[in-house]
N, C-alpha and C positions, 0 to 999 in steps of 0.2 A: 771464600766460602759464604760470607755474609751476602755477597753480591748475588749468588745463585738463589739463596733463600728469599731475597727481595722479589725476584721474578715469580717465584712460587706464590708468595703472598699476593702480589699484584694479580696473578692469574686467578687465585681463589676469590679475591674481591670482585673481579670482573664476572666470574661465573655466578657468584651470589647475586650480583646486581642484575645480570641477565635473567636469572631464574625468577627473581622478584618481579621484574617487568613482565615476563611471560605469564606468571600466575595471576597478576592483577589484570592483564588483558583478558584472560580466560574468564575471570570473575565478572568483568564488565560485559562480556558477551552473553553470559548467563542471565544477567539482569537487564539486558537491553530492552527498551520500550517496544521495539518491533523486530520481527525477523522476516526475511524474505526467502521463500522456498520456490524453486522452479517447479513448474507443473510439467511432468514428463511429456515429451513429444508434442508440445503445443507452442513453445516459444514464449509462453506467458509465465508469470509468477503469482504466487499468492502472498499477500501481506498479512501477517498475523501480529496483532497489537496486544499489549497487555491491557487489562481493564483500566489501569491508570492512564495509559497513553490515549486510549479511546476517549476517556473522559476529558483529558486536557485538550484534545483536538476538537472536542464537541461534536463527535461523529453523530450524524442523524441519518436515518434511512426512511424510505417509503416504498411501498410495493408498486411495481409496474401495473397499470390498470387498463382495462378496456373501457373506453368512454365514448359516448355519443359526441361526435364533432361534426357539425354541419349535416346531421342526419345519417351519418355513417359511423359504425362502431370502429374505433381506432385504438391502437396500442399507444399509451400516453405515459410520460414521466414528467415530473417538474423540470423546467428548463435548467434549474440549478444542478440537476443531476448530470447534465451533459457537459463534457469538456472537450476541448480541441487540442490536439498535440501540435508540435511545431510544423508538421506536414499538412495540417488541416483535417486530419482524420478525427472522427467523432467517437467518443468513448463514454462509458459509465463504469463505476465500480459496483459490482454486485456483492452481496453479503450472504454467501451460501451457508455459513456456520457462524456462531457467535464469535466476534472479534476477528473474523477472517474475511478478507476482501480480495476480489479478483476482477481485474480489468476486462471489460468486454466491449467489443465493437458494436456500434449502433449506426443506423442510417436515419437521419432526421429528414422527414418529409417537409415539415413546416413547424413554425412556432406560432401559437395562437395568442389572442389578446390577454389570456389568463396566465401567460408565462409557462405554458405547457409545451413540451416538445412532442409532436406527433411523429411516431416512428414507423418507417416502412420496414425496418428490420431491427431486431434487438432481442433482449432476453425474454423468456416466456412471461405471460401475465402472472402476477403474484410474486415474482422475483423481487427481493428487496434490493434497492439501489441507494447509494449514498447521495444525500442531498447537501450535506455540510461536511467538509473535511476532505473533499476530493483532491485538491492540489497537494495537500500534505501526503496523502496516500501515494499519489503519482511520484512525488519527490522521494518518498521512502522506497518505493519499488525500484527506482533507478539509482538510488544511492546505496542500496543494499541493506537498508535498515540501520545504518550508522547514524545515530542522532545524539 
């Protein structure tokens, strides 16, 4: 008889431990510094940071501008806003809403002496792009916000 009760006790202990692990995982997810949400039908995701996470990463942004370059009005971003993926594609992270970041493709025409990327294609003028913290956003996007 005692032998049967021992298995019930072991089973109860295992159930309690499993329940504790699951509830602590859920709490950790709720307080995660970042979350990644797929953007429907685009294949892209948005990275949403907490205010503390953005501060720790030192996220900085600047708007895409139209600037005279060699006598022609060009779309320009700081070169620090541009990053290259492993396939050589060029990207920036836009900041469409506070603490929300979305990766967008750009085509860099040239880099000038002032470390500005002259774009032949990219986000509209005035769009905020990340100039500090881009590698961390990229890592977060592809690691699913688990930090």
